[in-house]
Residue frames as qw, qx, qy, qz and C-alpha x, y, z in Angstrom:
[[0.023, -0.372, 0.861, -0.347, 13.41, 31.34, -10.05],
 [0.610, -0.206, -0.711, -0.282, 11.67, 28.02, -9.42],
 [0.459, -0.478, 0.394, -0.636, 9.80, 27.59, -6.15],
 [0.886, -0.034, -0.435, -0.156, 9.84, 23.78, -6.38],
 [0.795, -0.157, -0.471, 0.347, 10.88, 22.08, -3.15],
 [0.171, 0.299, -0.347, 0.872, 11.12, 25.35, -1.21],
 [0.207, -0.520, -0.743, 0.367, 9.23, 26.03, 1.99],
 [0.056, 0.852, 0.389, -0.345, 6.67, 28.80, 1.51],
 [0.523, 0.802, 0.112, 0.265, 8.65, 30.07, -1.47],
 [0.362, -0.869, 0.290, 0.174, 11.72, 30.97, 0.62],
 [0.685, 0.623, -0.374, 0.043, 14.66, 30.68, -1.77],
 [0.312, 0.521, -0.726, 0.323, 17.29, 28.20, -0.63],
 [0.448, -0.251, 0.661, -0.547, 15.22, 26.74, 2.24],
 [0.618, 0.116, -0.680, -0.376, 14.49, 23.04, 1.61],
 [0.854, -0.338, 0.221, -0.330, 12.90, 20.14, 3.48],
 [0.352, 0.526, -0.773, 0.035, 15.54, 17.52, 4.19],
 [0.940, -0.299, -0.007, -0.164, 15.81, 13.99, 5.56],
 [0.490, -0.631, 0.577, 0.168, 18.91, 12.32, 6.98],
 [0.403, 0.517, -0.678, -0.333, 21.15, 10.69, 4.39],
 [0.143, -0.092, 0.980, -0.101, 20.62, 6.99, 3.86],
 [0.261, -0.307, -0.804, -0.437, 17.47, 5.05, 3.37],
 [0.375, -0.226, 0.282, -0.854, 14.48, 6.72, 5.06],
 [0.083, -0.187, -0.973, 0.105, 12.15, 4.38, 6.92],
 [0.435, -0.110, -0.080, -0.890, 8.45, 4.89, 6.42],
 [0.458, 0.124, 0.792, -0.385, 5.40, 3.07, 7.71],
 [0.106, -0.125, -0.786, -0.596, 2.83, 1.51, 5.43],
 [0.340, 0.311, 0.576, -0.675, -0.87, 2.16, 5.40],
 [0.114, -0.152, -0.742, -0.643, -3.92, 1.40, 3.28],
 [0.539, 0.026, 0.232, -0.809, -7.58, 2.23, 3.43],
 [0.385, 0.096, 0.916, -0.057, -9.79, -0.87, 3.46],
 [0.609, 0.491, -0.050, -0.621, -11.34, -1.07, -0.01],
 [0.918, 0.220, 0.330, 0.020, -11.62, -3.80, -2.60],
 [0.562, 0.792, -0.172, 0.168, -9.22, -1.93, -4.84],
 [0.047, -0.767, 0.570, -0.292, -6.60, -1.92, -2.05],
 [0.962, -0.220, 0.056, -0.155, -6.86, -5.66, -1.32],
 [0.825, 0.325, -0.259, 0.383, -3.32, -6.33, -2.58],
 [0.110, 0.633, -0.386, 0.662, -1.90, -3.58, -0.35],
 [0.682, -0.495, 0.238, -0.483, -3.79, -4.92, 2.66],
 [0.997, -0.039, -0.053, 0.034, -2.60, -8.48, 2.06],
 [0.594, 0.504, -0.347, 0.522, 0.98, -7.17, 1.74],
 [0.224, -0.624, 0.391, -0.639, 0.73, -5.43, 5.13],
 [0.885, -0.311, 0.160, -0.306, -0.70, -8.61, 6.70],
 [0.927, 0.220, -0.200, 0.228, 2.14, -10.67, 5.16],
 [0.295, 0.596, -0.426, 0.613, 4.72, -8.29, 6.65],
 [0.561, -0.531, 0.328, -0.544, 3.05, -8.65, 10.05],
 [0.993, -0.074, -0.016, -0.087, 3.18, -12.45, 9.73],
 [0.729, 0.422, -0.318, 0.435, 6.88, -12.24, 8.88],
 [0.012, -0.631, 0.409, -0.659, 7.67, -9.89, 11.77],
 [0.688, -0.411, 0.328, -0.500, 5.74, -11.97, 14.30],
 [0.082, 0.338, -0.936, -0.055, 6.86, -15.31, 12.90],
 [0.446, 0.224, 0.785, -0.367, 3.32, -16.72, 12.82],
 [0.109, 0.259, 0.761, 0.585, 1.08, -17.77, 9.93],
 [0.291, 0.416, 0.338, -0.792, -1.81, -15.42, 9.17],
 [0.261, 0.356, 0.806, 0.394, -4.66, -15.91, 6.74],
 [0.216, 0.232, 0.004, -0.948, -7.01, -13.52, 4.97],
 [0.206, 0.458, 0.859, 0.097, -10.66, -14.17, 4.14],
 [0.103, 0.100, -0.133, -0.981, -12.57, -11.66, 2.01],
 [0.263, 0.546, 0.776, -0.176, -16.32, -11.18, 1.71],
 [0.024, 0.043, -0.358, -0.932, -17.83, -9.42, -1.30],
 [0.506, 0.380, 0.428, -0.645, -21.46, -8.39, -1.79],
 [0.646, 0.427, 0.621, 0.119, -23.42, -9.64, -4.81],
 [0.327, 0.939, 0.059, -0.085, -22.67, -6.25, -6.41],
 [0.770, 0.384, -0.178, 0.478, -18.94, -6.92, -6.18],
 [0.105, -0.821, 0.259, -0.498, -18.33, -4.42, -3.40],
 [0.437, 0.154, -0.756, 0.463, -16.04, -5.42, -0.57],
 [0.609, -0.668, -0.294, -0.312, -17.92, -6.08, 2.68],
 [0.559, -0.758, 0.326, -0.080, -15.10, -7.13, 5.01],
 [0.610, 0.459, -0.620, 0.183, -11.69, -8.73, 5.33],
 [0.808, -0.564, 0.097, -0.139, -11.03, -11.17, 8.16],
 [0.281, 0.635, -0.690, 0.204, -7.47, -11.75, 9.34],
 [0.937, -0.256, -0.207, -0.116, -7.13, -15.30, 10.68],
 [0.120, 0.641, -0.645, 0.399, -4.59, -15.71, 13.49],
 [0.807, -0.204, -0.552, -0.051, -4.38, -19.13, 15.19],
 [0.447, 0.054, -0.568, 0.689, -2.35, -17.64, 18.06],
 [0.210, -0.079, 0.276, -0.935, -5.28, -15.47, 19.17],
 [0.303, 0.278, 0.831, -0.375, -8.71, -16.45, 20.47],
 [0.468, 0.712, 0.430, -0.300, -10.62, -14.44, 17.87],
 [0.539, 0.361, 0.406, 0.644, -10.16, -13.48, 14.24],
 [0.099, -0.518, -0.106, 0.843, -9.84, -9.78, 13.42],
 [0.406, 0.663, 0.600, 0.189, -12.34, -8.16, 11.06],
 [0.161, -0.271, 0.168, 0.934, -11.42, -5.18, 8.89],
 [0.343, 0.692, 0.628, -0.094, -14.39, -3.32, 7.47],
 [0.334, 0.562, 0.293, 0.698, -14.74, -0.77, 4.71],
 [0.248, -0.898, -0.085, -0.354, -14.15, 2.58, 6.40],
 [0.743, -0.599, 0.157, 0.255, -11.13, 1.31, 8.34],
 [0.442, 0.780, -0.433, 0.091, -7.47, 1.84, 7.57],
 [0.938, -0.266, -0.014, 0.221, -4.64, -0.60, 8.36],
 [0.126, 0.907, -0.361, 0.178, -1.23, 0.76, 9.39],
 [0.924, -0.188, -0.086, 0.322, 2.11, -0.96, 10.01],
 [0.049, -0.960, 0.275, -0.033, 4.79, 1.32, 11.45],
 [0.549, 0.558, -0.602, 0.156, 8.49, 0.39, 11.20],
 [0.060, -0.406, 0.766, -0.495, 8.84, -0.48, 14.89],
 [0.723, -0.092, 0.316, -0.608, 5.55, -2.38, 15.32],
 [0.199, -0.106, 0.968, 0.107, 5.18, -6.15, 15.22],
 [0.240, 0.514, 0.823, -0.040, 1.43, -5.94, 14.66],
 [0.040, 0.373, 0.396, 0.838, -0.58, -3.78, 12.30],
 [0.104, 0.344, 0.540, -0.761, -3.06, -1.32, 13.76],
 [0.069, 0.546, 0.705, 0.448, -6.56, -0.65, 12.51],
 [0.036, -0.327, -0.267, 0.906, -7.92, 2.88, 12.66],
 [0.394, 0.759, 0.484, -0.187, -11.04, 4.63, 11.43],
 [0.561, 0.475, 0.272, 0.621, -10.21, 6.40, 8.16],
 [0.090, -0.946, -0.110, -0.291, -10.99, 9.77, 9.78],
 [0.613, -0.736, 0.231, 0.171, -8.26, 9.20, 12.40],
 [0.783, 0.070, 0.359, 0.503, -5.87, 7.79, 9.78],
 [0.372, 0.734, 0.240, 0.514, -6.29, 11.00, 7.76],
 [0.293, -0.941, 0.044, -0.160, -5.58, 13.14, 10.85],
 [0.712, -0.592, 0.326, 0.191, -2.52, 11.22, 12.07],
 [0.663, -0.098, 0.546, 0.502, -0.79, 10.18, 8.84],
 [0.348, 0.744, -0.189, -0.539, 0.19, 11.91, 5.63],
 [0.881, 0.243, 0.377, 0.151, 0.41, 9.75, 2.52],
 [0.221, -0.624, 0.441, 0.606, 3.56, 10.28, 0.46]]
């Protein structure tokens, strides 16, 4: 008997979600490799808030990502994302949140 998709090997017991389209949040760790994912999350925030947002990236001479700055003309200061951060956009939120990766790993589970 296959134990795939069973909880602790209990035959017939399965994890379920309500029928229909499940709604999940989006998250990405701030790395150069994840730049496309980060820009996608920022674009969704711009769409939800109805304001233009810009992204400025800084790379070291070695090619490593140093930081990403989110430009928002509706706020007094720009927002800086640094390597070691994670950016999260939950379904209900208008604005993305930035968390240390350690907290991101504690609070969220990547699917």
